[in-house]
C-alpha positions as CSV (number, residue, x, y, z in Angstrom):
1,M,15.6,15.0,18.0
2,N,12.9,14.4,15.4
3,K,12.4,11.2,13.3
4,I,12.5,12.1,9.6
5,A,12.6,8.8,7.8
6,E,12.1,5.1,8.0
7,F,13.1,2.3,5.6
8,G,12.0,-1.2,6.4
9,H,10.6,-4.6,5.7
10,S,12.7,-5.6,2.8
11,R,12.1,-9.0,1.2
12,Y,15.9,-9.6,1.3
13,K,16.8,-10.8,4.8
14,G,20.5,-11.0,4.2
15,M,23.0,-8.2,3.8
16,Y,20.5,-6.0,1.9
17,G,17.6,-6.6,4.3
18,F,18.5,-4.2,7.1
19,N,16.0,-1.6,8.5
20,V,16.9,2.0,8.9
21,T,15.6,4.8,11.1
22,V,16.7,8.4,10.6
23,Y,16.6,11.3,13.0
24,K,17.6,15.0,12.8
25,K,19.0,16.9,15.7
26,D,18.4,20.6,16.4
27,D,21.9,21.4,15.0
28,G,21.0,19.6,11.7
29,T,23.1,16.5,12.3
30,I,21.5,13.4,10.9
31,I,21.5,10.4,13.3
32,V,21.0,6.9,11.8
33,E,20.0,3.6,13.4
34,S,20.8,0.7,11.0
35,G,22.2,-2.1,13.2
36,G,25.7,-1.1,12.2
37,K,25.2,-1.3,8.5
38,L,25.6,2.5,7.9
39,K,27.4,5.2,9.7
40,S,25.7,6.6,12.8
41,T,25.9,10.3,11.9
42,Y,25.9,12.3,8.7
43,N,26.2,16.0,7.9
44,S,23.1,16.0,5.7
45,F,20.2,13.9,4.6
46,L,21.7,13.8,1.1
47,D,24.9,12.3,2.4
48,F,22.8,9.7,4.2
49,I,20.7,8.7,1.2
50,E,23.7,8.4,-1.0
51,D,25.5,6.1,1.5
52,L,22.3,4.0,1.9
53,I,22.2,3.5,-1.9
54,N,25.9,2.6,-2.0
55,E,25.6,0.1,0.9
56,N,22.2,-1.3,-0.2
57,P,21.9,-1.3,-4.0
58,L,18.5,-2.9,-3.5
59,W,17.2,0.0,-1.4
60,H,14.3,0.4,-3.9
61,T,12.8,-2.9,-2.8
62,Y,11.9,-1.8,0.7
63,Y,8.3,-2.6,1.4
64,Y,7.8,0.4,3.8
65,V,9.3,3.8,3.4
66,K,8.2,7.0,5.3
67,V,10.0,10.2,4.7
68,D,9.5,13.7,6.0
69,E,8.0,16.1,3.4
70,M,11.2,18.2,3.5
71,Y,13.2,15.4,2.0
72,K,10.6,14.1,-0.5
73,L,12.2,15.5,-3.6
74,I,15.6,14.1,-2.7
75,V,14.2,10.6,-2.3
76,Q,12.2,10.9,-5.5
77,K,15.2,12.0,-7.5
78,K,17.4,9.2,-6.1
79,L,14.6,6.6,-6.7
80,K,14.2,7.8,-10.3
81,D,18.0,7.6,-10.9
82,T,18.0,4.0,-9.5
83,L,15.2,2.8,-11.6
84,V,16.5,4.5,-14.8
85,Y,19.9,2.8,-14.1
86,I,18.3,-0.6,-13.8
87,F,16.5,-0.3,-17.2
88,D,19.5,1.3,-18.8
89,C,21.6,-1.7,-17.8
90,L,19.0,-4.2,-19.1
91,N,18.7,-2.2,-22.3
92,A,22.4,-2.0,-22.9
93,S,22.8,-5.7,-22.2
94,A,20.0,-6.5,-24.7
95,I,21.4,-4.2,-27.4
96,N,25.1,-5.1,-27.0
97,S,24.6,-8.9,-26.8
98,R,22.2,-9.1,-29.7
99,N,22.8,-12.7,-31.1
100,N,25.9,-13.3,-29.0
101,W,24.0,-15.7,-26.7
102,I,24.4,-19.1,-28.4
103,L,22.4,-22.0,-26.8
104,G,23.3,-25.1,-28.7
105,D,22.9,-24.3,-32.3
106,T,20.5,-21.4,-31.6
107,F,21.4,-17.7,-31.7
108,M,19.2,-16.0,-29.1
109,G,18.1,-12.4,-29.3
110,M,18.6,-11.2,-25.8
111,G,16.4,-8.2,-26.3
112,N,13.3,-10.2,-27.4
113,F,14.0,-12.8,-24.7
114,A,14.1,-10.2,-21.9
115,Y,11.0,-8.5,-23.3
116,N,9.1,-11.8,-23.3
117,V,10.2,-12.8,-19.8
118,M,9.1,-9.4,-18.3
119,N,5.8,-9.6,-20.0
120,E,5.2,-13.1,-18.8
121,Q,6.1,-12.2,-15.2
122,M,3.9,-9.1,-15.3
123,E,1.0,-11.3,-16.5
124,N,1.5,-14.1,-14.1
125,S,2.0,-11.9,-11.1
126,R,-0.6,-9.3,-12.1
127,I,1.9,-6.5,-11.3
128,H,0.6,-3.0,-11.5
129,Y,2.9,0.0,-11.4
130,Y,1.3,3.1,-9.8
131,I,3.5,6.1,-11.0
132,D,2.5,9.6,-9.8
133,D,2.4,12.6,-12.1
134,I,2.4,10.8,-15.4
135,Q,-0.4,9.7,-17.7
136,R,-1.2,6.0,-17.3
137,K,-3.8,3.5,-18.4
138,E,-6.8,3.1,-16.2
139,I,-6.3,0.3,-13.7
140,E,-9.0,-2.3,-13.3
141,P,-11.2,-1.1,-10.4
142,V,-11.4,-3.1,-7.2
143,K,-14.5,-5.3,-6.8
144,I,-16.1,-5.9,-3.4
145,N,-17.9,-9.1,-2.6
146,Q,-21.4,-8.3,-1.3
147,I,-20.9,-10.8,1.4
148,W,-19.0,-8.8,4.1
149,N,-15.6,-10.1,5.2
150,G,-15.2,-8.0,8.3
151,F,-12.9,-5.4,6.8
152,C,-13.8,-1.8,6.0
153,P,-15.4,-1.6,2.5
154,E,-14.2,1.9,1.9
155,C,-10.6,0.9,2.6
156,M,-10.9,-2.2,0.4
157,L,-11.7,0.1,-2.5
158,K,-8.1,1.5,-1.9
159,N,-6.6,-2.0,-1.8
160,K,-6.3,-1.9,2.0
161,N,-7.6,-4.4,4.6
162,V,-8.4,-2.4,7.7
163,K,-10.2,-3.8,10.7
164,M,-13.3,-2.2,12.2
165,R,-13.5,-1.8,16.0
166,L,-16.6,-1.8,18.2
167,N,-17.5,1.7,19.4
168,K,-19.7,2.9,22.2
169,N,-22.7,3.1,19.9
170,D,-22.3,-0.6,19.2
171,F,-21.3,0.1,15.6
172,Y,-18.1,-1.3,14.1
173,E,-16.0,1.7,13.1
174,C,-13.0,1.7,10.8
175,E,-9.9,2.9,12.7
176,E,-8.7,4.6,9.5
177,S,-11.7,6.1,7.7
178,A,-14.3,6.2,10.6
179,L,-16.8,4.4,8.4
180,Q,-19.4,2.6,10.6
181,I,-21.3,-0.6,10.2
182,C,-24.2,-1.9,12.1
183,V,-24.1,-5.7,12.2
184,L,-27.3,-7.8,12.3
185,S,-25.5,-11.1,12.9
186,G,-25.8,-13.5,10.1
187,V,-28.1,-11.2,8.1
188,Q,-26.9,-7.7,7.2
189,A,-23.9,-5.5,7.6
190,I,-25.4,-2.0,7.3
191,I,-23.1,0.8,6.3
192,M,-24.2,3.8,8.3
193,N,-24.7,7.2,6.5
194,F,-22.5,9.1,9.0
195,R,-19.0,8.5,10.3
196,G,-17.9,7.7,13.8
197,K,-15.9,9.8,16.2
198,G,-13.3,7.2,17.3
199,D,-15.1,6.7,20.6
200,F,-14.3,3.1,21.0
201,K,-15.1,0.7,23.8
202,N,-12.3,0.2,26.3
203,E,-11.9,-3.5,25.5
204,P,-11.1,-3.9,21.8
205,R,-13.5,-6.0,19.8
206,Y,-13.0,-6.4,16.0
207,S,-15.4,-7.1,13.2
208,T,-13.1,-9.8,11.7
209,D,-13.8,-11.9,14.8
210,I,-17.6,-11.8,14.5
211,E,-18.4,-11.5,10.7
212,N,-20.8,-14.3,9.8
213,G,-21.8,-14.0,6.1
214,E,-23.7,-10.7,6.5
215,I,-24.8,-9.0,3.3
216,L,-23.5,-5.4,2.8
217,S,-26.5,-3.0,2.9
218,P,-27.2,0.7,3.0
219,Q,-28.8,2.6,5.8
220,N,-32.3,3.7,4.6
221,Y,-34.0,4.2,7.9
222,N,-33.0,6.5,10.8
223,G,-33.9,4.0,13.6
224,F,-33.1,0.4,14.4
225,P,-32.7,-1.8,12.4
226,F,-31.5,1.0,10.0
227,N,-32.5,-0.9,6.9
228,N,-36.3,-0.9,6.4
229,P,-37.6,-1.9,4.0
230,T,-34.9,-4.5,3.3
231,E,-32.4,-3.2,0.7
232,I,-28.9,-4.6,-0.2
233,F,-26.1,-3.4,-2.4
234,E,-26.3,-5.2,-5.8
235,N,-22.7,-4.4,-6.9
236,T,-19.5,-2.5,-6.1
237,K,-20.8,0.6,-8.0
238,D,-23.8,0.8,-5.6
239,I,-21.3,0.9,-2.7
240,V,-19.1,3.5,-4.3
241,D,-22.1,5.8,-5.0
242,Y,-23.4,5.4,-1.5
243,L,-20.0,6.2,0.1
244,K,-19.9,9.5,-1.8
245,N,-22.9,10.7,0.2
246,I,-21.9,9.7,3.7
247,N,-21.9,12.6,6.2
248,D,-18.8,13.4,8.1
């Protein structure tokens, strides 16, 4: 029996906050674990996803979703249908109500009101929608502080905070990207020009526990201290350009 999907970590902790794990048996039967919120077996993944949507109309708010490649198109289609329905309902409400909302002596245009509220929320929350396969405006690039915070700089450029773990070469290595940093405590955090191999020390030690205001710097020397003469990254662009030339 193979795991084919997970839906979890919804912000809604009540009736719509249940987690779901989906498995597929060799005979094609879909097995579902949902704490009793859904049926335990389905004939197909499509039957399952339709029941999930029916029982959890806020299914599109799950924080974490992982689906096997085989069922990717089904989920994309259902997600698109759900989002289109949401905006269709809002649009229909705005059009049909027009000036039928009367607050005191004021006729309120629901359409303009909804538009203004959404714009205000997007500005206040700095919401960015990342939508695959359509043309979109360029999103403001991530900026990295030159004072190291203990997380992997390469992952931070992707809006991820990933810890770096001490390896057997005494470099801190990112567990996701394999980027390595040599730490000169309180002075420099030198990004090495080659990646690690995941050969970590047996007892885990993480960079977030030891960072002490080190300045991110490039490796420009093959031996210790790996940065000679002293050179630092002046800005995020310097870091981005340097990362492009790191050897795997």
